[in-house]
DOBA-48651 format. One record per residue (C-alpha): x, y, z; residue in one letter; residue number from 0. Coordinates in steps of 0.001 Angstrom, whole numbers. Layout:
N
[[X Y Z] 'A' NUM];
...
***
This chain:
449
[[30730 581 5401] 'M' 0];
[[26959 579 4920] 'T' 1];
[[25084 1075 1666] 'L' 2];
[[21422 1717 944] 'T' 3];
[[19973 1519 -2572] 'V' 4];
[[16345 2440 -3114] 'S' 5];
[[14081 2940 -6100] 'G' 6];
[[10461 3513 -6981] 'E' 7];
[[8078 737 -7967] 'E' 8];
[[5384 1103 -10622] 'E' 9];
[[2667 1209 -7928] 'N' 10];
[[4338 4140 -6175] 'G' 11];
[[6032 2099 -3489] 'G' 12];
[[9781 1877 -2965] 'R' 13];
[[12227 -986 -3120] 'R' 14];
[[15172 -875 -783] 'R' 15];
[[18394 -2803 -305] 'V' 16];
[[20445 -2104 2800] 'H' 17];
[[23767 -3861 3379] 'R' 18];
[[26895 -3621 5470] 'R' 19];
[[29987 -4236 3314] 'L' 20];
[[33625 -4960 3946] 'D' 21];
[[35436 -3027 1172] 'P' 22];
[[38004 -5836 926] 'R' 23];
[[35459 -8656 646] 'S' 24];
[[34659 -9839 -2870] 'H' 25];
[[31962 -12094 -1453] 'R' 26];
[[30158 -9113 150] 'D' 27];
[[29985 -7357 -3217] 'F' 28];
[[28938 -10486 -5099] 'L' 29];
[[26074 -10924 -2631] 'D' 30];
[[25176 -7247 -2981] 'L' 31];
[[25047 -7439 -6771] 'H' 32];
[[23025 -10636 -6581] 'D' 33];
[[20403 -9015 -4342] 'E' 34];
[[20325 -5860 -6475] 'L' 35];
[[19769 -7962 -9580] 'S' 36];
[[16738 -9609 -8015] 'R' 37];
[[15218 -6495 -6464] 'R' 38];
[[15786 -4092 -9373] 'F' 39];
[[15882 -6393 -12421] 'D' 40];
[[19611 -5897 -13073] 'L' 41];
[[22249 -8211 -14490] 'R' 42];
[[23006 -11087 -12100] 'A' 43];
[[26687 -11738 -11278] 'P' 44];
[[28327 -14353 -13482] 'E' 45];
[[29774 -15896 -10308] 'A' 46];
[[26222 -17033 -9465] 'A' 47];
[[25562 -18534 -12895] 'A' 48];
[[25368 -22351 -12977] 'P' 49];
[[28103 -24216 -14844] 'V' 50];
[[26980 -27419 -16553] 'T' 51];
[[30052 -28485 -18513] 'G' 52];
[[31232 -32058 -18043] 'A' 53];
[[34561 -32471 -16228] 'P' 54];
[[37626 -33185 -18360] 'D' 55];
[[38627 -36764 -17435] 'P' 56];
[[42301 -35831 -17818] 'A' 57];
[[42121 -33245 -15019] 'V' 58];
[[42846 -34326 -11461] 'R' 59];
[[42929 -32453 -8174] 'A' 60];
[[46234 -32722 -6324] 'I' 61];
[[45813 -30323 -3388] 'L' 62];
[[42349 -29544 -2034] 'T' 63];
[[43160 -27997 1341] 'E' 64];
[[45705 -25629 2821] 'N' 65];
[[48838 -27444 3940] 'L' 66];
[[50080 -25506 6957] 'G' 67];
[[48885 -22479 8885] 'A' 68];
[[50747 -19930 6751] 'G' 69];
[[49022 -20951 3502] 'I' 70];
[[45760 -19008 3625] 'L' 71];
[[44273 -18999 125] 'Y' 72];
[[45238 -22274 -1492] 'G' 73];
[[47292 -22570 -4659] 'Y' 74];
[[46412 -19746 -7025] 'G' 75];
[[48677 -19062 -10005] 'D' 76];
[[50721 -22249 -9452] 'P' 77];
[[54214 -22314 -10964] 'A' 78];
[[55865 -25742 -10993] 'V' 79];
[[59532 -26050 -11928] 'T' 80];
[[61629 -29201 -12247] 'R' 81];
[[65151 -29044 -10779] 'V' 82];
[[67849 -31686 -11127] 'R' 83];
[[69796 -32028 -7906] 'N' 84];
[[73547 -32489 -7540] 'A' 85];
[[72996 -36186 -6775] 'A' 86];
[[71187 -36653 -10097] 'G' 87];
[[67721 -36896 -8566] 'T' 88];
[[64843 -34610 -9501] 'V' 89];
[[62707 -32387 -7284] 'T' 90];
[[59726 -30343 -8380] 'W' 91];
[[59112 -26976 -6734] 'W' 92];
[[55789 -25167 -6490] 'L' 93];
[[55290 -21437 -5809] 'Y' 94];
[[51831 -19878 -5402] 'V' 95];
[[50040 -16569 -4912] 'T' 96];
[[49527 -15380 -1330] 'S' 97];
[[47569 -12099 -1735] 'N' 98];
[[47854 -10233 1578] 'D' 99];
[[48965 -13158 3783] 'A' 100];
[[51715 -12235 6278] 'P' 101];
[[54021 -14880 4786] 'D' 102];
[[54320 -14190 1067] 'A' 103];
[[54493 -16874 -1620] 'F' 104];
[[54289 -20392 -167] 'P' 105];
[[56916 -22853 -1413] 'I' 106];
[[56147 -26564 -1718] 'L' 107];
[[58280 -29445 -2967] 'R' 108];
[[57593 -32897 -4366] 'S' 109];
[[59595 -35930 -5415] 'D' 110];
[[56836 -37360 -7626] 'D' 111];
[[54423 -34516 -8608] 'L' 112];
[[51748 -36165 -6458] 'E' 113];
[[52732 -35649 -2815] 'T' 114];
[[53640 -32078 -1903] 'W' 115];
[[55260 -30818 1298] 'R' 116];
[[55502 -27207 2499] 'P' 117];
[[59052 -25868 2275] 'A' 118];
[[58720 -22345 3649] 'G' 119];
[[57951 -19014 2029] 'F' 120];
[[59740 -16798 -442] 'V' 121];
[[59279 -13782 1828] 'F' 122];
[[58463 -14789 5412] 'P' 123];
[[56712 -12118 7475] 'E' 124];
[[58930 -9061 7718] 'G' 125];
[[61144 -10069 4763] 'R' 126];
[[59144 -8629 1850] 'A' 127];
[[60894 -6155 -450] 'P' 128];
[[61085 -2641 1006] 'A' 129];
[[59454 -1244 -2138] 'W' 130];
[[56380 -3490 -1827] 'A' 131];
[[53198 -2789 120] 'M' 132];
[[52504 -5309 2901] 'S' 133];
[[49501 -5986 5114] 'G' 134];
[[45859 -5136 4264] 'P' 135];
[[45568 -4006 665] 'G' 136];
[[48741 -5789 -392] 'A' 137];
[[48742 -8154 -3345] 'D' 138];
[[51553 -10672 -3787] 'F' 139];
[[50691 -12509 -6995] 'W' 140];
[[52000 -15001 -9498] 'A' 141];
[[55490 -16015 -8327] 'P' 142];
[[57611 -18122 -10687] 'E' 143];
[[61030 -19634 -10050] 'M' 144];
[[63289 -20349 -13017] 'H' 145];
[[66800 -21740 -13156] 'Q' 146];
[[68986 -19398 -15208] 'V' 147];
[[72493 -20743 -15526] 'G' 148];
[[73425 -21904 -12045] 'G' 149];
[[71174 -19392 -10264] 'A' 150];
[[67561 -19471 -9151] 'F' 151];
[[65554 -16407 -10153] 'W' 152];
[[62074 -15732 -8854] 'L' 153];
[[59871 -13156 -10596] 'C' 154];
[[56680 -11931 -8959] 'F' 155];
[[54013 -9227 -8828] 'T' 156];
[[53472 -6861 -5896] 'A' 157];
[[52044 -3406 -5297] 'R' 158];
[[54300 -451 -4654] 'T' 159];
[[53407 1800 -1742] 'H' 160];
[[51329 4016 -4025] 'D' 161];
[[49227 993 -5067] 'G' 162];
[[50779 529 -8508] 'D' 163];
[[51322 -3036 -9724] 'L' 164];
[[54965 -3834 -10407] 'A' 165];
[[57202 -6808 -11189] 'I' 166];
[[60089 -7739 -8934] 'G' 167];
[[62963 -10189 -9088] 'L' 168];
[[64580 -12124 -6261] 'A' 169];
[[67523 -14545 -6326] 'R' 170];
[[68460 -17500 -4154] 'A' 171];
[[71212 -20120 -3970] 'P' 172];
[[68601 -22895 -3949] 'S' 173];
[[64918 -23324 -4845] 'P' 174];
[[64051 -23215 -1140] 'A' 175];
[[65752 -19853 -651] 'G' 176];
[[66610 -17683 1089] 'P' 177];
[[65448 -15286 -1607] 'F' 178];
[[67002 -11851 -1754] 'E' 179];
[[64852 -9311 -3627] 'P' 180];
[[66323 -6538 -5728] 'A' 181];
[[66131 -3113 -4122] 'A' 182];
[[63746 -1793 -6792] 'E' 183];
[[61125 -3318 -9092] 'P' 184];
[[62325 -4674 -12401] 'L' 185];
[[59294 -3129 -14134] 'L' 186];
[[56605 -673 -13033] 'R' 187];
[[53421 752 -14463] 'G' 188];
[[50462 -1601 -13967] 'G' 189];
[[52180 -4834 -14971] 'V' 190];
[[51549 -8355 -13652] 'I' 191];
[[52086 -12069 -14233] 'D' 192];
[[55814 -12187 -15033] 'P' 193];
[[57369 -15213 -16695] 'H' 194];
[[60976 -15934 -17687] 'I' 195];
[[61793 -17871 -20845] 'V' 196];
[[65163 -18704 -22381] 'L' 197];
[[65574 -18279 -26122] 'D' 198];
[[67564 -20753 -28276] 'P' 199];
[[70819 -18987 -27269] 'T' 200];
[[69919 -19395 -23546] 'E' 201];
[[69377 -15635 -23237] 'A' 202];
[[66664 -14787 -20656] 'P' 203];
[[63537 -12841 -21619] 'H' 204];
[[60895 -11424 -19310] 'L' 205];
[[57287 -12006 -20389] 'V' 206];
[[54468 -10083 -18713] 'W' 207];
[[50932 -8803 -18984] 'K' 208];
[[49993 -5145 -19207] 'E' 209];
[[47121 -4941 -16741] 'D' 210];
[[45052 -2502 -18799] 'T' 211];
[[41821 -4354 -18086] 'N' 212];
[[41604 -2532 -14742] 'D' 213];
[[41752 865 -16488] 'R' 214];
[[38850 941 -18918] 'W' 215];
[[35950 74 -16544] 'P' 216];
[[36405 3208 -14359] 'P' 217];
[[36677 5279 -17547] 'L' 218];
[[33378 3844 -18798] 'I' 219];
[[31842 4557 -15368] 'A' 220];
[[32949 8193 -15599] 'R' 221];
[[31536 8385 -19120] 'L' 222];
[[28206 7013 -17916] 'M' 223];
[[28084 9620 -15150] 'R' 224];
[[28845 12451 -17550] 'L' 225];
[[26390 11301 -20213] 'R' 226];
[[23899 8711 -18900] 'P' 227];
[[22150 8747 -22280] 'E' 228];
[[25159 6871 -23732] 'L' 229];
[[24073 3711 -21921] 'G' 230];
[[22071 2318 -24871] 'P' 231];
[[24917 3265 -27205] 'V' 232];
[[27465 1153 -25323] 'L' 233];
[[25434 -1663 -23807] 'F' 234];
[[23042 -4138 -25394] 'A' 235];
[[19650 -4242 -23706] 'G' 236];
[[17886 -2193 -21024] 'P' 237];
[[18909 -4504 -18160] 'R' 238];
[[22603 -4009 -18909] 'D' 239];
[[22099 -264 -19326] 'V' 240];
[[20492 -41 -15882] 'R' 241];
[[23248 -2208 -14438] 'T' 242];
[[26024 -81 -15895] 'A' 243];
[[24425 3138 -14661] 'R' 244];
[[24037 1792 -11124] 'L' 245];
[[27628 524 -11060] 'C' 246];
[[28827 3963 -12159] 'A' 247];
[[26778 5601 -9405] 'D' 248];
[[28145 3182 -6790] 'L' 249];
[[31733 3916 -7798] 'L' 250];
[[31051 7659 -7527] 'A' 251];
[[30238 7059 -3851] 'L' 252];
[[33725 5562 -3361] 'R' 253];
[[36114 7951 -5172] 'P' 254];
[[39074 6651 -3166] 'D' 255];
[[38276 2964 -3601] 'A' 256];
[[41290 653 -3701] 'A' 257];
[[41922 -1120 -7029] 'P' 258];
[[40313 -4400 -6033] 'M' 259];
[[37289 -2669 -4491] 'E' 260];
[[36840 -775 -7764] 'T' 261];
[[36735 -4126 -9557] 'F' 262];
[[34204 -5493 -7055] 'F' 263];
[[31935 -2468 -7596] 'I' 264];
[[32156 -2509 -11395] 'L' 265];
[[32155 -6263 -12024] 'Q' 266];
[[28561 -6412 -13404] 'P' 267];
[[29377 -3539 -15782] 'L' 268];
[[32465 -5437 -16929] 'I' 269];
[[30460 -8620 -17445] 'E' 270];
[[27864 -6746 -19481] 'A' 271];
[[30633 -5545 -21811] 'A' 272];
[[32290 -8969 -21874] 'A' 273];
[[29117 -10696 -23083] 'D' 274];
[[30189 -9771 -26616] 'D' 275];
[[33414 -7867 -26163] 'F' 276];
[[34255 -7474 -29871] 'P' 277];
[[30893 -5776 -30401] 'A' 278];
[[31386 -3625 -27292] 'F' 279];
[[34756 -2473 -28610] 'R' 280];
[[33203 -1619 -31964] 'E' 281];
[[30564 515 -30255] 'R' 282];
[[33236 2161 -28119] 'L' 283];
[[35398 2824 -31195] 'A' 284];
[[32477 4488 -32965] 'A' 285];
[[31878 6677 -29933] 'L' 286];
[[35566 7590 -29695] 'A' 287];
[[35600 8648 -33348] 'A' 288];
[[32418 10679 -33104] 'E' 289];
[[32998 14449 -32986] 'P' 290];
[[30993 16209 -30360] 'G' 291];
[[30753 19277 -28153] 'P' 292];
[[32156 17473 -25095] 'E' 293];
[[35856 16711 -25635] 'P' 294];
[[36137 15119 -22182] 'E' 295];
[[33699 12377 -23199] 'C' 296];
[[35582 11694 -26411] 'Q' 297];
[[38876 11558 -24490] 'T' 298];
[[37414 9079 -22014] 'L' 299];
[[36120 6905 -24849] 'A' 300];
[[39485 6941 -26596] 'R' 301];
[[41384 6078 -23424] 'E' 302];
[[38940 3259 -22635] 'A' 303];
[[39266 1882 -26148] 'L' 304];
[[43060 1801 -25859] 'T' 305];
[[42868 74 -22463] 'A' 306];
[[40413 -2536 -23785] 'A' 307];
[[43330 -4139 -25627] 'R' 308];
[[45219 -6428 -23228] 'T' 309];
[[48652 -7505 -24415] 'V' 310];
[[51376 -9907 -23369] 'I' 311];
[[54851 -8451 -23886] 'R' 312];
[[58351 -9890 -23912] 'A' 313];
[[61724 -8188 -23547] 'Q' 314];
[[65343 -9306 -23270] 'R' 315];
[[66789 -9298 -19761] 'M' 316];
[[70370 -8473 -18935] 'S' 317];
[[72507 -11521 -18250] 'D' 318];
[[72337 -10912 -14496] 'D' 319];
[[68579 -10191 -14557] 'G' 320];
[[68999 -6731 -13071] 'S' 321];
[[67486 -4808 -16006] 'A' 322];
[[65579 -5049 -19260] 'L' 323];
[[67463 -4519 -22501] 'V' 324];
[[66227 -3034 -25784] 'G' 325];
[[62548 -2741 -26670] 'E' 326];
[[59594 -4911 -25701] 'S' 327];
[[57600 -6955 -28218] 'T' 328];
[[53880 -7768 -28149] 'V' 329];
[[53579 -11539 -28501] 'I' 330];
[[49852 -12035 -27730] 'L' 331];
[[46660 -10023 -27248] 'E' 332];
[[42972 -10568 -26495] 'N' 333];
[[41583 -11064 -29989] 'D' 334];
[[39252 -14042 -29544] 'Q' 335];
[[35650 -13749 -28398] 'A' 336];
[[36000 -16212 -25503] 'W' 337];
[[38906 -14201 -24039] 'E' 338];
[[36691 -11094 -23890] 'A' 339];
[[38410 -8243 -22055] 'H' 340];
[[41657 -9864 -20939] 'L' 341];
[[44339 -12484 -21235] 'I' 342];
[[46899 -13170 -18504] 'E' 343];
[[49164 -15701 -16835] 'G' 344];
[[51469 -16609 -19749] 'P' 345];
[[53760 -19652 -19564] 'W' 346];
[[56053 -20653 -22427] 'I' 347];
[[57702 -24072 -22667] 'S' 348];
[[59476 -26090 -25330] 'R' 349];
[[57432 -29122 -26369] 'V' 350];
[[59016 -31110 -29188] 'G' 351];
[[59668 -28798 -32121] 'E' 352];
[[57298 -26131 -30845] 'H' 353];
[[57163 -23448 -28209] 'Y' 354];
[[53866 -23808 -26381] 'L' 355];
[[52345 -20686 -24833] 'L' 356];
[[49556 -21320 -22356] 'L' 357];
[[47572 -18450 -20885] 'Y' 358];
[[44278 -17658 -19180] 'A' 359];
[[41440 -15544 -20556] 'G' 360];
[[38304 -13742 -19314] 'N' 361];
[[37252 -13019 -15701] 'D' 362];
[[39212 -15049 -13125] 'F' 363];
[[36233 -15352 -10774] 'S' 364];
[[33589 -16683 -13153] 'T' 365];
[[32811 -19767 -15203] 'G' 366];
[[33900 -17865 -18323] 'R' 367];
[[37559 -18093 -17324] 'Y' 368];
[[39620 -20684 -19138] 'G' 369];
[[43007 -21690 -20506] 'I' 370];
[[44082 -20884 -24041] 'G' 371];
[[47004 -22279 -26028] 'A' 372];
[[49209 -21102 -28875] 'A' 373];
[[52204 -22509 -30764] 'L' 374];
[[55263 -20905 -32355] 'A' 375];
[[58672 -21853 -33724] 'A' 376];
[[60392 -19281 -31474] 'H' 377];
[[59603 -18264 -27888] 'P' 378];
[[58890 -14696 -28996] 'L' 379];
[[56499 -15801 -31735] 'G' 380];
[[54674 -15259 -33950] 'P' 381];
[[52146 -17445 -32161] 'Y' 382];
[[49151 -19183 -33681] 'E' 383];
[[46318 -19576 -31202] 'K' 384];
[[44050 -22571 -30937] 'A' 385];
[[40536 -21414 -31894] 'P' 386];
[[38905 -22642 -28673] 'L' 387];
[[39992 -22833 -25023] 'P' 388];
[[42126 -25796 -24066] 'L' 389];
[[40264 -26092 -20766] 'L' 390];
[[37181 -24421 -19302] 'G' 391];
[[34936 -24604 -16269] 'S' 392];
[[32963 -27706 -15388] 'S' 393];
[[30744 -29062 -12654] 'T' 394];
[[33932 -30232 -10910] 'A' 395];
[[36064 -27057 -10970] 'W' 396];
[[35308 -23430 -11775] 'I' 397];
[[37672 -21070 -13603] 'A' 398];
[[40721 -23254 -14200] 'P' 399];
[[43571 -20941 -15037] 'G' 400];
[[47049 -19463 -14778] 'H' 401];
[[48755 -22648 -15992] 'P' 402];
[[52357 -23735 -15766] 'S' 403];
[[54047 -26661 -17518] 'V' 404];
[[56769 -29001 -16328] 'T' 405];
[[57883 -32479 -17347] 'T' 406];
[[57180 -35581 -15296] 'D' 407];
[[59646 -38362 -14421] 'A' 408];
[[59229 -39808 -17921] 'Q' 409];
[[59892 -36439 -19558] 'G' 410];
[[56270 -35914 -20634] 'Q' 411];
[[54681 -32454 -20358] 'P' 412];
[[52298 -31921 -17480] 'R' 413];
[[50152 -28852 -16867] 'M' 414];
[[49333 -27456 -13436] 'F' 415];
[[46622 -24848 -12832] 'M' 416];
[[44288 -23621 -10137] 'H' 417];
[[40514 -24001 -9878] 'G' 418];
[[37729 -22854 -7561] 'F' 419];
[[35360 -25196 -5788] 'V' 420];
[[31887 -24684 -7344] 'P' 421];
[[29927 -22105 -5384] 'G' 422];
[[33046 -20762 -3643] 'Q' 423];
[[34572 -18370 -6170] 'V' 424];
[[36059 -14920 -5690] 'G' 425];
[[39124 -12946 -4768] 'Y' 426];
[[40958 -14660 -1884] 'K' 427];
[[38670 -17705 -2037] 'A' 428];
[[40468 -21049 -1839] 'F' 429];
[[41851 -22378 -5133] 'R' 430];
[[42797 -26021 -5501] 'A' 431];
[[45858 -27308 -7358] 'L' 432];
[[44833 -29221 -10486] 'L' 433];
[[46897 -31120 -13029] 'T' 434];
[[46560 -32768 -16435] 'A' 435];
[[48972 -34329 -18942] 'P' 436];
[[49453 -32463 -22210] 'L' 437];
[[49859 -33728 -25751] 'T' 438];
[[51087 -31652 -28700] 'V' 439];
[[50863 -33497 -31999] 'K' 440];
[[50597 -32279 -35593] 'N' 441];
[[50132 -28732 -34368] 'G' 442];
[[47209 -29698 -32119] 'Q' 443];
[[47177 -29256 -28329] 'I' 444];
[[44996 -31312 -26014] 'R' 445];
[[44829 -32531 -22434] 'T' 446];
[[45466 -36198 -21813] 'G' 447];
[[48144 -38676 -22843] 'D' 448];
***
């Protein structure tokens, strides 16, 4: 598609930006927003902001290129699981996000956590679940394999044919597969990043994120279109007001935009809100509570305010994993300033006397993204968060996130996460596999031995 944005200059002339865009290319939209910011004095994309933090010496890169033709996007959302073999030896298995690649969810294996070898795919081309969308527009995200009893369960995120995000479950006789998916999703309704944890009785629980952070930005855009004068009420500073208004106008040109394209269009608006998200929510709450002659605006504000709360939920699974049992419980939410508008990618593991919950917070494609940590005496909480991120961006790696934890050959906890190469961030950009040892002592969590 082609897009032209023009505006008047103070001297009576006109500024003009003309671009051809691929609706599925995050990079095209990042470049568009960058040029618009320079030509019209708008907010610049956070993806272009320099990161100056010093690298964490405990973090090492393990995989920095695609191993094999079927692995297209690197090692996003890496889930590493340790499995003891019948012979008494140990193998570690790695499963990663594949987005819209023909072969879904690469599988890799290692005998030492250092050297990894491709071991196939969870769903080779043509073997994806019948309920899941495949091909362009598909999103196969965040696979995790867990050993439950003597079986191997793999939970994952995919889009249904109507574009909704859902969680599926597949089973296999071995970590390498073949994986047989259930005929229907385990959970529907805009849910992602599933994780399976066993409680002290060995009962399985599904943990997941409600993906509400993709709901409030379009609502704010609609609100801005209905009442442009609300810009200064919601956003701090004239530059952010202009940015939010333009983003809202751009989205109006694409009423049928796919979910990821909607994010690409509205990302500067989201970043303007995320600058001080607690304050943005307070302003939104005041607007939602304000009586007025336009009930549609108040409804939009209320719905956006509800969606601005991102939660991690947990719920008991049936013994065979075919269904959820009872009611879900909120175990975590975005209530720290650095997390801004979202938390995601939960992973719970037993470390000593504690249950350690690692998660990611903020925008996955910017230097604001990082890894948070929380501790509890039970896998379902209550959890006490560390006040600051465990790991953030640096000059070495941007947006480290979606961590998993396993134990090494000596039984010590080791974290694995992905990270972007500086200057090469964005949806479907390559993400390297990173690792760091973890230490939990006296209620404190840190990287390193």
